[in-house]
N, C-alpha and C positions, 0 to 999 in steps of 0.2 A: 571529901572537898571542903565542908564546913570547917572540921577540925583544923587542916590546913590553913585555912584562911585564918581561923581565931588563934593560931599557935603564933605567940609572939617572939619564938626564937626561930622561927623559920627564916631561910634566906630566900628571897623573891625570886622565881623562875626566870624574870625578864631583869636585865641590868637597868633598864629605864623605869622600875619602879623603886620606890624607898625601901630600906631595910628597917624592919622593926626596931625601937630603941633597945628593948632587952638583947636583941642579937648582935647591935652595935657596942653594947655595954661589954658584951662577952668577947667579940672579935677583935675589936679596937679601942679600949677602955682609954688609953692615952691621948690617942689621936681625937676621939672624941670631945675629951678635956680641952684639947688646945683648939678645937673647932670651935667649942661653944665660949670659951674664953675670948678668943680673938673676935667673936661676933658680938659680944657683949659688950666688949670696950669699944669696940667701933659705932654701935648703936647710940652709946651715951654721949658721943660727941654731938657737936651742935651741927645742925644742917648747913650745908654750904648754900650759901646765898647766890642766886641767878646774876649773871651780868644784866647791866641795864641797856637798852630795853630787853626784857626777859621775853624770850619765845619759848611758847609752850607745844612741847612734843608729844603728840599721842602715839603709843607704841602699842602694836598689835603682833603676833605671829601665830604659826601654827592653826590656822583655820580651817584647812582640809576641807573644802569646799563649803563650810558653813559661812553663814553671815550673823555676826555678833549683833544683838540687840543695843541700842542706846549709845553710839560710839560718841564719847564727848568731843566737843569742838576744841579747834586749838589751829596754832599756825601751820604746823607739819604733821602728817600722819606718817608712820614708817610701818611698814609690813616686812618682817625679817624671815620670811620665806617659811614654805609648805603650805602654799595657797591652796594646795590640792590633794587628793589622794593618789590618783592614778598618773596624774601630769600630763593628761591628753590636752590637745589644744582647746577643745571644746570647755574643758574644765577650767584651765587659766584664763580664757578670755572671760568666762562668767565671773571671775574674781575680779579682774580688770574693770570689767563694767560697772560691778558693784563699788569699786574702790573710786573710779571716776566719778560716780554720783555723789560723792562725799564733798561738805562743803570747806573743807581744810585748803588752805592756799596752795600747799604743795604737799604731794603724796609721792613716796619712794618706796619701791619695793626691790627686793632680791628674791634669788631663788633658794629653795630649800632642797633636800634629797628627795621630797616626793614629786618636787615640779619636774618630772621625768623630760618632757619634750625640751626644755630648755638647755639641757647639757645633750651637745651632740653624741656623746661616747653612749649615753644611755638611752637614747631617743630610740634606737632599734629594737628594742624592748617593748615598745608599743606597735598595737596592731595598725594596719595601713589606714583605717578609719580613725583612729586616734590620732593620727600625724595630719589629717587632711584640714586644710584652712591656713591662714596666715594671721597672726596675731597683730591686733591694733591696740597700741598701749595708748593712744589719745594724751592726755595731760599727765597720766603716770610715768614717773621717772624709774626706769628699769636700771639697775645699776650691776653689772657683771664684771668685777674688777675694774671699776670705772670711779672716776672722782666727778663732784656735781659741786658747781659753786653757785648758791643762791644769796639774792639780796632780799632779806623779809622785811617788812613794815609790821610789826605786831597789830593786831586787831585792838589789844588793850592797853595801848603805851600810856603810861602813868603820866599826867599832867600836872602834877602837884608843885613842881617848881619851874618856873617858866625861864628863870635864868639859866638852866643847865641844858644844854642842847639834845643830851641824850634822853631828856624826859618830855621833849616838846611832841605835840601829834606830829606824825608822819616820821619818827625817828626809825631809822634803819639798823640792821645788823647783817654782816655780811659771813655766811656759814660755808665752811668746807666739809663735804659729806662724801665719804668714800664707802662702797659695798663691795663685798667680796662672799662668794657662797660655798666655798668649800668647808668639808668636814671629815673628822676621823672616820673611817670605814664603819657601819653599822649593819651592812647587808652585801648584798651580791653586788660588785662592782658593775655589773652590766644592766642592773635594774635601779638602783640607787643613784642618783644624780649627784655629781660634784663630789665624790668621794677621794680620799687618799688612805694609803695605809697608816693605821693608826701607831703613832709613834715618831713617824717621818715627819719631816720639818716642809709644810707647805705655805709657811707664814714670815719667815725672817727676812726683812727688808722689803717687804712687799708692798705695805702700806704709806702712802705719802705722809711726808711730815707736815706739821701745822694744820691737821685737820681738826675740826671741832666735833664732829659725830662720826663714829665708826658702826657699820651696820655688817655683821655676819649671821650664818645661821648657828653655827656652833657657839657654846659659851667658851669662855676661858677657863683654865683648869682651876679647880677648887672654889669656884665662886658660881653660884646658883645653877649647880649641875649634880647634884647629889653626890656632894664630894666624898661622903663616906659610905662604905668600906672603900669602893673602887670609882675615884672620879671620871666623868664621861667627856669632860672638855678638855681643850687642848693646851699642853704645856707651851707649845711655841707661838699659839697665839697669844696666851698670857704674857710672854716675853716680850711679843711684838707690841700689844696695849703698853705695858710699862714703858717702852722705848717710846712711843709715840705720845701718851698721855692725853688721849681725848676728853673734851668736857664729858660728853656722853658716848657710851658703847651700847648698842641695841642688838640681842639674839634671841633664840628661842629653843627650839629642837627637844630639849630636856624638859616634858611638859611638868614634871612633879617640881622642876626647879622655879617656877614662876615667881617674879617678885621683883623688889628693887634693892639694891646697897649701894655704899660709898666704899670704895676703895682708896685709902690714903697710901702712897707710895712711900714709905716710911720704912724703918727697920723692923717695926711692929709685924708690918706685912712680910717682910723678908723671912723672920723668924718663922711665922706662920706656915708659909710655902715651904720651908726647909723642913718642917716638921712634918707636914703632909707628905713629902716627898720620900721619907724615911721607911726603909724596908725593915719591917721586925715581926713579921708573921709568927715566927716559931713562939716567942716570947709575947706576942701581942703588945710589945712596947713597953710592958711592965719594967723590965730590965736594962732598958734601951736609954743610958745616960744621956746620950745625945738628944734623943727624942725630948726627954724630962728637960733638957738644958733649954731646948726651945720654947717649951711651955713657960719656964721662967722668963725666958727673953721676952716673950709676947707680954705677959703680966706687966715686967718691969716697964718695957718700951711703951706699951700701951696705956700704961698709968699716966707715964711721964708726957706723952702726946696728949691725953685727955687734959692733963693739969694746963698744958700750953695752951691748949683750945679754950677751956672753959674759964681759966683765970685770967690768963693774958692775953686771950683773943688771937692767938698764932693760928696760921692755917698752913698746911702742908699741901704741895700738889696732889690732886685727887681726881678721880673719875667715878659718875655715876653708871653704874651698870644696871641694865634692866633685861630681865628673861620675860619677854612679852609672850610668851604661849597662852594662847586662850584655851587650847583644847585640856578639859579636866582629866589628867591621868592619862590612862588607856581606855577611857569610858566610850570613845568615839563621839562625845558630845562637849559643847563650848561649857566654860564654866568658872575659869579664871577671871579675875577683875582685870579690866584695861588698865595699862599702866599710863600715867600721865605725869611729865616732870616739865620743869621749867629750868632752861639753862641761859 
C-alpha cells in the first residue's frame, strides 16, 4: 500500500483523484504542455475589474454535513450543492438551518448528487425514516432549474465620488441568478441525485439569457475539473456557459479542482478546447500534428491577447469560474479555502 501511494507513475484508482505529474508526462505529454501554456498565459492577464457598485459573493460547495469555520462576510453566499452525505431530510434541514444563521444578505443553494431527497427519482433509495419531515427553507433561496432576480445594496458601497450615482450610499445592483443541479453520471442512477448519462446533452438552450450568475454542481469540461488525463466536467455545459457568458459561474463536485480561474472567450480558448478534445492515445499526442497546431495557436493567440490586455488595455468577454468545493480531496474533512469574488 505504501509503495503504491509513493509511486509517482501510478494512475489513481478513483477518477476523482489527481493523476501524479510523472504519469501525466508519460500518458499525455502534449496535452499537459497545452494545458500549462494556456493557464500560464491566462494568469498573466490583468484581473477583470468588477462593476460598480461591486457585489461581494462568497462561494462554498460540497460541505457534506460539515460546517466551515470563519465564513467570510459578503453580500451573497452561494452553496453549489452536496450539502449532505446521505441526503436525508434531517441532514438537509441541518445545513439549511446553519446557512440561514449566516449574516449574508442573500443565501442561494442548489442540490448536489448527494442531496438525495431533493431528487424524486433518487428519493426512494432513502429509508422511510430518512424521508420523514418537511423541509423549511426560511430565508434560503433554493434554485432547481429556477431563475432568481435580486436587487442588492452592497454593504460597502464606495462613496469617494459623490457626483457618480453608482458610488453613492445606497447604490443598488440588479442581478439575475440561475441554478441547476444536474451532473454527468458518477454512480448508480437510483442513488445519486440529478444524474444524466455522461456524454448526453442536458444543457443546451436550458439556461436563460442575460443572467449574471450561473450556479451548477458539475464543472464545465476542462476547467477546474481535473482536466487531465480525463476531464470530469461536462462539454455541453461548457458550450452553454460560452453561449450565455455570465459574469460568474459557481460549481463544485470535483473536490481536487477547487479554486478560481477566468475564462476569456477568445480564439486562444477555442484552440485550448480543440486540443484537449483531440483523441490520440496511441502516440500520446507526440505525432499528432493537429494537437501540436493547437499548442501553437494557444501560444500565438494567447500572447496577442496578453499584449492587447497589458499594453492597450483591451478586454475580451470573460467569465469568472469558481470551484467552491470545501471538502479536501476524499479525506472526508473540510480544508479547501472559501472562495470570495467581487463582480
